[in-house]
C-alpha positions in Angstrom: -6.6 49.6 16.6 -9.8 50.3 15.1 -8.7 53.5 13.4 -5.8 51.5 11.8 -8.0 48.4 10.3 -10.3 51.1 8.7 -7.5 52.7 7.2 -5.7 49.6 5.9 -8.7 48.7 4.7 -10.3 51.8 3.2 -12.2 52.0 0.3 -12.7 48.3 0.9 -13.6 48.1 4.1 -16.4 45.7 5.0 -17.6 48.2 7.9 -19.2 50.1 5.2 -19.1 48.1 1.9 -20.2 44.6 3.5 -20.6 43.1 0.2 -17.7 44.8 -1.8 -15.4 44.5 1.0 -16.1 40.8 1.9 -15.7 40.2 -1.9 -12.1 41.8 -2.2 -10.9 40.3 1.0 -12.2 36.7 0.2 -10.5 36.9 -3.3 -7.4 38.2 -1.2 -8.2 34.8 1.0 -9.1 32.5 -2.1 -5.6 34.1 -3.7 -3.3 33.0 -0.3 -5.7 29.5 0.0 -4.7 28.5 -3.7 -1.3 29.1 -3.5 -0.5 26.9 -0.4 -1.8 23.7 -2.0 -0.2 21.9 -4.6 0.8 22.6 -7.7 2.3 25.8 -6.0 3.4 24.4 -2.8 3.9 27.8 -0.7 2.9 26.2 2.3 3.3 28.8 4.6 0.3 31.1 2.8 -2.1 28.5 4.6 -1.2 30.3 7.9 -2.2 33.8 6.5 -5.5 32.7 4.5 -7.5 33.0 7.0 -6.7 36.0 7.8 -8.9 38.3 5.4 -12.2 36.2 6.3 -11.1 36.9 9.7 -11.3 40.7 9.1 -14.5 40.3 7.3 -16.3 38.7 10.3 -14.7 41.6 12.6 -15.7 44.5 10.6 -19.2 43.8 8.7 -22.3 45.2 9.9 -24.3 42.8 7.1 -23.3 39.1 7.9 -25.5 38.0 4.7 -24.5 40.5 2.4 -20.8 39.7 3.7 -21.3 35.8 3.0 -22.6 36.6 -0.1 -19.2 38.4 -0.9 -17.4 35.8 0.5 -19.4 32.8 -1.6 -18.8 34.7 -4.9 -14.8 35.5 -4.1 -14.1 31.9 -3.2 -15.7 30.5 -6.4 -12.3 31.0 -8.9 -10.3 29.0 -6.3 -12.7 25.9 -6.2 -13.1 26.1 -9.7 -9.2 25.9 -10.0 -8.7 23.1 -7.7 -11.6 20.9 -9.1 -11.7 21.8 -13.0 -10.7 17.9 -13.9 -14.3 17.3 -12.9 -15.8 19.4 -15.4 -14.4 16.6 -17.8 -16.4 14.0 -15.9 -19.5 15.7 -15.4 -19.9 18.9 -17.0 -23.5 19.4 -14.9 -21.9 18.3 -11.4 -18.9 20.6 -11.8 -20.7 23.8 -11.2 -23.0 22.0 -8.4 -19.3 21.1 -6.6 -18.2 24.5 -7.0 -21.2 26.1 -5.6 -21.4 23.2 -2.7 -17.4 24.2 -1.9 -17.9 28.4 -1.8 -21.1 27.8 0.4 -18.1 26.7 3.3 -16.5 30.3 3.6 -20.1 31.9 3.3 -21.2 29.8 6.3 -17.8 30.8 8.2 -18.5 34.6 7.8 -22.4 34.9 8.5 -21.9 32.4 11.6 -18.8 34.2 12.8 -19.9 38.0 12.5 -23.4 36.8 13.9 -21.7 35.1 16.7 -19.4 37.7 17.6 -22.4 40.4 17.6 -24.5 38.1 20.0 -21.3 37.3 22.3 -18.7 39.8 22.2 -16.8 38.3 25.2 -15.9 35.6 22.6 -12.5 36.0 21.4 -12.0 36.0 18.1 -8.5 34.0 18.7 -11.3 31.1 19.9 -14.1 32.1 17.8 -11.9 31.4 14.6 -10.4 28.3 14.6 -12.9 26.3 16.4 -15.5 27.5 13.9 -13.2 26.8 10.7 -12.0 23.3 12.1 -15.9 22.7 12.9 -17.0 23.2 9.8 -14.0 21.4 7.7 -15.4 18.7 9.9 -19.2 18.9 8.4 -17.6 18.9 5.2 -14.8 16.6 5.6 -16.7 13.6 7.6 -20.8 14.0 7.5 -22.2 16.3 4.7 -22.6 14.2 1.1 -20.7 11.4 3.2 -17.7 13.9 3.8 -15.3 15.3 1.4 -12.0 15.9 3.3 -9.2 17.3 0.8 -8.3 20.8 0.9 -8.0 21.1 4.8 -6.5 24.4 6.1 -3.9 22.2 7.6 -3.0 20.0 5.1 0.2 22.1 3.2 1.6 22.1 6.5 3.0 18.2 5.9 6.2 19.5 5.2 6.6 20.7 9.0 7.8 17.5 10.5 6.4 18.2 14.6 3.4 19.6 13.3 2.9 16.0 10.9 4.0 14.2 14.3 1.3 15.8 16.3 -1.2 14.5 13.6 -0.8 11.1 15.3 -2.0 12.3 19.0 -5.1 15.0 17.7 -5.6 14.5 14.2 -5.7 16.8 11.5 -8.8 18.7 11.8 -7.5 19.8 15.3 -4.3 21.2 13.7 -6.7 23.0 11.6 -7.6 24.6 14.3 -4.2 25.4 15.2 -3.4 26.5 11.7 -6.1 29.4 11.7 -5.0 30.7 15.3 -2.0 32.6 14.4 -4.4 34.6 11.7 -7.3 35.0 14.2 -4.6 36.0 16.6 -3.9 38.8 14.2 -7.3 39.8 13.8 -8.0 40.0 17.6 -5.0 42.0 18.1 -6.3 44.9 15.3 -9.5 44.8 16.6 -9.0 45.0 20.3 -5.7 45.5 20.8 -2.9 43.6 23.2 -5.7 43.4 26.1 -7.9 41.5 23.9 -5.2 39.4 22.2 -2.4 38.6 25.5 -4.2 35.5 26.5 -4.7 33.9 22.8 -0.7 35.0 22.7 -0.1 33.2 25.9 -1.9 30.3 24.3 -0.4 30.1 20.9 2.9 30.0 23.0 2.1 26.9 24.8 1.1 25.5 21.5 4.0 26.4 19.7 6.2 24.5 22.9 4.0 21.5 22.7 4.7 21.2 18.8 8.4 22.2 19.4 9.1 18.9 21.8 7.0 16.3 19.6 8.7 12.9 19.2 9.6 11.7 15.8 7.5 8.1 15.9 9.6 4.7 16.2 11.6 3.6 13.4 12.0 -0.1 12.2 15.0 -1.8 12.0 14.2 -3.4 8.8 13.5 -2.2 5.1 11.2 -3.4 2.9 11.3 -3.1 -1.2 8.2 -2.7 -2.9 7.8 -3.1 -6.5 4.7 -0.8 -8.0 4.0 -1.0 -11.3 2.5 2.4 -12.9 -0.3 2.0 -15.3 -1.4 4.6 -17.9 -4.9 3.4 -18.9 -7.3 6.8 -19.7 -10.4 6.8 -17.6 -12.1 7.0 -20.6 -11.1 3.1 -21.3 -12.1 2.2 -18.1 -15.6 3.2 -19.0 -15.8 1.3 -22.4 -12.6 -1.0 -22.0 -12.7 -2.8 -25.3 -11.9 -6.5 -25.6 -8.5 -5.5 -27.7 -7.9 -2.7 -25.5 -8.0 -5.1 -22.4 -5.6 -7.2 -24.2 -3.0 -4.6 -25.2 -3.2 -3.1 -21.8 -2.9 -6.7 -19.9 0.3 -7.6 -22.0 1.9 -4.5 -21.4 1.2 -4.0 -17.4 2.8 -7.7 -17.8 5.7 -7.1 -19.5 6.4 -4.1 -16.8 6.0 -6.4 -14.2 8.0 -9.1 -15.4 11.1 -6.7 -16.1 10.8 -5.3 -12.4 11.2 -8.3 -11.3 14.2 -9.1 -13.2 15.7 -6.1 -12.2 14.8 -5.9 -8.6 15.0 -9.7 -7.8 15.1 -8.7 -3.8 11.8 -7.1 -3.9 9.2 -8.7 -1.4 5.7 -7.2 -2.5 4.6 -6.7 -6.1 1.7 -3.9 -6.5 -0.9 -3.2 -9.4 -3.0 0.3 -9.4 -7.0 -0.1 -8.3 -8.8 -2.4 -10.8 -6.2 -2.7 -13.3 -7.1 -6.5 -13.6 -9.1 -6.5 -17.1 -11.0 -9.1 -16.3 -14.2 -9.5 -14.5 -13.0 -11.0 -11.3 -10.4 -12.5 -9.1 -13.3 -14.1 -6.2 -11.8 -17.5 -6.2 -15.7 -19.1 -5.9 -16.9 -17.3 -9.0 -13.7 -18.2 -10.8 -14.4 -22.0 -10.1 -17.9 -21.3 -11.9 -16.5 -19.1 -14.6 -14.1 -21.7 -15.9 -16.6 -24.4 -16.4 -18.4 -22.2 -19.0 -16.2 -19.7 -20.2 -12.4 -18.7 -20.7 -10.4 -16.8 -18.2 -7.2 -16.1 -19.8 -6.2 -13.0 -17.5 -6.9 -15.0 -14.3 -4.9 -18.1 -15.6 -1.7 -15.7 -16.6 -2.0 -14.0 -13.3 -2.0 -17.3 -11.3 0.5 -18.8 -13.6 3.0 -16.1 -13.6 2.7 -16.0 -9.4 3.1 -19.6 -9.3 6.3 -19.6 -11.8 8.1 -16.4 -12.4 7.1 -14.8 -9.2 7.2 -17.4 -7.1 7.7 -16.1 -3.4 6.9 -12.8 -3.6 3.4 -11.5 -2.7 1.4 -9.5 -5.4 -1.6 -7.2 -4.7 -3.9 -6.6 -7.4 -7.0 -4.3 -7.8 -10.1 -6.2 -9.3 -13.6 -6.5 -8.9 -14.9 -8.8 -6.0 -18.1 -10.5 -6.4 -20.2 -12.4 -3.7 -23.1 -14.9 -4.3 -21.9 -15.3 -8.2 -24.0 -17.7 -10.1 -24.6 -18.6 -13.5 -28.1 -19.8 -15.1 -29.1 -21.4 -18.4 -32.1 -19.2 -19.5 -34.5 -20.9 -22.5 -34.1 -19.7 -26.0 -30.7 -17.7 -25.0 -27.7 -18.9 -26.8 -25.5 -17.3 -23.8 -26.2 -18.2 -20.1 -26.9 -15.3 -17.8 -24.6 -14.2 -15.1 -26.0 -12.8 -11.5 -24.3 -12.0 -8.4 -25.7 -10.6 -5.2 -22.7 -7.8 -4.6 -20.1 -6.3 -6.6 -16.9 -4.6 -5.2 -14.1 -2.6 -5.4 -11.3 -4.6 -3.9 -7.5 -5.7 -3.7 -6.3 -9.4 -3.9 -3.6 -11.3 -2.4 -1.9 -13.6 -4.7 1.0 -16.0 -3.5 2.0 -18.8 -5.0 -0.4 -19.0 -7.9 -3.0 -19.0 -5.3 -5.9 -15.9 -5.1 -5.7 -16.0 -0.8 -7.5 -13.1 0.4 -9.4 -10.0 -0.4 -10.3 -6.5 0.9 -13.1 -5.1 -0.2 -13.9 -1.0 -0.3 -15.6 0.0 2.6 -15.8 3.9 2.0 -17.3 4.5 -1.5 -16.1 7.9 -3.4 -19.2 10.2 -3.1 -20.3 11.1 -6.7 -17.6 8.6 -8.3 -18.6 5.3 -7.1 -21.8 6.3 -5.4 -24.6 9.3 -5.0 -25.1 10.0 -1.3 -28.7 9.9 -0.9 -30.0 9.5 -3.8 -28.6 6.1 -4.1 -31.2 4.5 -2.1 -33.7 5.2 -5.0 -32.7 3.3 -8.0 -34.6 4.7 -10.4 -34.1 8.3 -9.2 -30.0 7.3 -9.2 -30.2 6.2 -13.1 -32.2 9.5 -14.3 -29.3 11.3 -12.4 -26.5 9.7 -13.8 -28.4 9.8 -17.3 -28.3 13.5 -16.7 -25.0 14.2 -15.0 -22.6 11.3 -15.7 -23.7 9.3 -18.9 -21.9 6.1 -19.5 -20.8 5.7 -15.5 -23.1 2.8 -13.7 -22.8 3.0 -9.5 -23.4 -0.3 -8.9 -20.7 -1.4 -6.1 -21.7 -2.6 -2.5 -19.2 -1.1 0.5 -17.3 -3.9 2.2 -17.7 -4.5 5.8 -14.2 -5.9 7.3 -11.2 -4.0 7.6 -9.5 -6.8 6.3 -5.5 -7.1 7.2 -3.3 -9.1 4.3 -0.6 -11.3 6.0 1.5 -12.6 3.8 2.4 -16.7 4.0 5.6 -16.3 6.1 4.0 -13.5 8.2 6.8 -11.1 7.5 4.4 -8.2 6.6 1.0 -7.2 7.2 -0.6 -5.0 4.9 -3.7 -2.6 5.2 -4.8 -1.7 1.5 -7.0 1.3 1.6 -8.5 1.9 -2.1 -8.5 5.2 -3.8 -10.4 7.6 -1.7 -10.4 6.0 1.3 -6.9 7.4 1.7 -8.6 10.7 2.5 -10.8 8.8 5.1 -8.6 9.1 8.7 -11.2 6.4 10.4 -10.6 4.2 7.5 -7.0 4.0 7.8 -6.7 4.1 11.0 -8.9 0.8 11.7 -6.9 -0.8 9.2 -3.2 0.3 10.9 -5.0 -0.3 15.0 -7.3 -2.4 16.6 -9.6 -0.6 19.5 -7.0 -1.0 22.1 -4.0 0.6 20.7 -2.0 -2.7 18.9 -1.0 -2.3 15.6 -2.4 -4.4 13.2 -0.6 -3.3 9.9 2.9 -2.2 9.3 2.3 -1.0 5.9 -0.8 0.9 4.1 -0.6 0.4 0.2 -2.8 2.8 -1.5 -4.1 1.1 -4.7 -5.9 4.1 -6.9 -6.8 5.1 -10.3 -6.5 8.7 -11.0 -6.8 8.8 -14.5 -10.0 10.7 -13.8 -7.6 13.8 -13.2 -6.9 13.4 -17.0 -4.4 16.0 -17.3 -5.0 18.0 -14.5 -1.8 17.7 -12.4 -2.9 19.4 -9.6 -5.7 17.0 -8.7 -3.4 14.0 -8.2 -1.1 15.8 -6.2 -3.6 16.8 -4.0 -4.7 13.2 -4.0 -1.3 12.4 -2.9 -1.1 15.1 -0.2 -4.5 13.6 2.2 -2.4 10.3 1.5 0.9 11.9 3.4 -1.4 12.8 6.3 -3.0 9.1 6.4 0.9 8.1 7.0 1.8 10.9 9.6 -1.6 10.3 11.8 -0.6 6.2 11.7 3.0 6.2 12.2 2.9 4.1 9.1 4.7 4.0 5.5 2.1 4.4 2.6 3.1 3.0 -1.1 0.7 4.7 -3.5 0.2 2.4 -6.9 -1.6 4.9 -9.2 -3.1 4.5 -12.7 -1.4 7.4 -14.6 0.6 8.3 -11.4 1.5 9.6 -8.8 3.4 6.7 -7.9 5.4 7.1 -4.8 6.6 6.1 -1.3 5.9 7.8 1.9 7.4 7.1 5.1 5.9 7.2 8.6 6.2 11.5 9.2 4.5 11.8 5.8 7.2 12.9 3.7 8.2 11.5 0.2 10.0 8.6 -0.2 12.5 8.8 -3.1 12.4 5.9 -5.3 13.7 4.2 -8.4 10.9 4.7 -11.6 11.8 3.0 -14.8 10.2 4.0 -17.7 9.4 1.9 -20.9 12.1 2.9 -22.5 14.2 1.8 -19.7 14.7 5.7 -18.6 15.4 5.9 -15.1 13.4 8.8 -13.2 13.9 9.4 -9.3 11.6 9.9 -6.6 8.4 9.0 -8.1 6.1 8.1 -11.2 5.7 10.5 -13.7 2.2 11.5 -14.4 0.7 9.7 -17.3 3.7 7.4 -17.7 3.7 3.3 -18.0 6.4 1.9 -15.8 7.5 0.3 -12.8 9.0 1.7 -9.5 11.1 0.3 -6.6 10.6 2.1 -3.4 12.0 1.4 0.0 10.0 1.7 3.1 10.6 0.7 7.0 7.5 -0.7 8.3 5.4 0.9 11.1 6.2 -0.2 14.6 4.9 0.2 18.0 1.2 0.8 19.7 -0.6 3.6 18.8 0.2 6.6 20.9 -2.9 8.3 22.8 -5.4 8.9 20.3 -7.8 12.3 20.5 -8.9 12.5 17.3 -11.7 11.0 17.3 -13.2 12.8 20.1 -11.7 16.3 18.8 -13.6 15.4 15.5 -17.0 15.4 16.9 -16.6 18.2 19.5 -15.4 20.4 16.4 -18.3 19.3 14.4 -20.7 20.0 17.4 -19.3 23.4 18.2 -20.1 24.3 14.9 -23.5 23.1 14.5 -24.1 24.7 18.0 -22.5 27.6 16.4 -25.0 27.6 13.2 -27.9 27.6 15.4 -27.1 30.2 17.7 -26.6 32.8 14.9 -29.4 31.6 13.2 -32.2 31.7 15.7 -33.6 35.1 16.2 -33.4 36.2 19.9 -36.0 36.4 22.3 -37.3 39.8 22.7 -36.6 41.1 25.9 -40.0 41.7 28.3 -38.6 44.4 30.2 -41.0 47.3 30.5 -39.6 50.8 28.8 -38.1 52.9 31.3 -37.2 49.9 33.9 -33.9 50.7 35.9 -31.6 48.0 35.0 -29.3 49.3 37.7 
């Protein structure tokens, strides 16, 4: 079999040309990985994308040279997936691409060195565990976590696979996704004898997936109105008073028309931070109204008490704690101060602002600079260098608040923007520690204007939200500035909605990109307790395995003290 493998690879065999061979094979991996994800959606390629890198691990005599080839070969793929970052931070963009390319390089060097040091470790065990473990490090630990572009993500279309995530989580399913490639490579290298146990394990896992059951379904349906704005991110950084007025009137008009069109709606949702005023925090508004005008807050509360009476309204706005107004001698305008400011969602019912959820997981490099934020002076210098005009002054919330409507007919969790990628954040919103249900619906309010004209960024943000629906057996409704606004069922599949743009044209399924409009989507609330949840334990076990493997691969071997010529028999 080794001859077969060598014949197929020549002249790009990493066994004889570690850097060149790894470069060519990593380009093949990168192409399959790229096409597996949106906008191409060739999901089946996720099952073969790891194979080229597995071959590098199996063949290379020079792990460090091969890892460099893997790094260089995957740069174009990560460049494509994150091209939108170039518009946000030209300096941060190449650093992000380089950082992500380190992971396939680490997969190659750690895998190859472990294989050389422990020949008894089967490839079909080494590959899946190491790959998933590195995803855990990238997604949960390093730089506060970036859980996008996991190898299992494209397979959300396979229902038994999606259902299994409610028990084991998506990282364990990444290991399962890598298993076929690792098994093929194991067969090519060692023949049938080296892979027969792996075949049995694969067949066993296939049987388990085939008998996975669909989550229970509620017998009632909830109609949600989603108002989709299209405010460019440049406006959000420097939102002029005139533009705020125009955008607010435009959004309110869409909301009024939507309520008239769908009077049976049970919930209205606006996207993240689309309230143009300073805050909707009731305590702060009392003080602000004593000294300033609050036209936006007044209009929102008036419409909630009048035209929208009886319909709960979720609105993305800034929340503040400890707000105070101080008169300063010699200054015409008083100073406004506060203890903490949050990215929040507010519930408005009957003209009253009743509840608030504060975003708990701030987006790395979007709302917080990991590690650097501990030194404010250094943070300011980094922002001035790489993200001029942005201000990272938000605090992280501490309470996993679930909204309960006045009539107690709907329990809603509201992960904000990047939180839809965080399994633990969403799970805390949906379930108590004992598995009892806290929320029946997740509403993901997000501002996807940062993706500008890059559709693939929005589609991959939607993809991670689909996994949160499947993991928690709970529907998700996305309200996205600039799109994609959409409904997702409890299995992670798209729920067709009815989107009406400003011209009155009806578009089925979901909100189109960069379009103003309103959408009605019908979802069935999540029901029942959580099943057995192993995902939390598996995350840490996989992460620990990758750390131990990395240490074992890097630490030099202890030299034998056996004298020469000693008989080892």
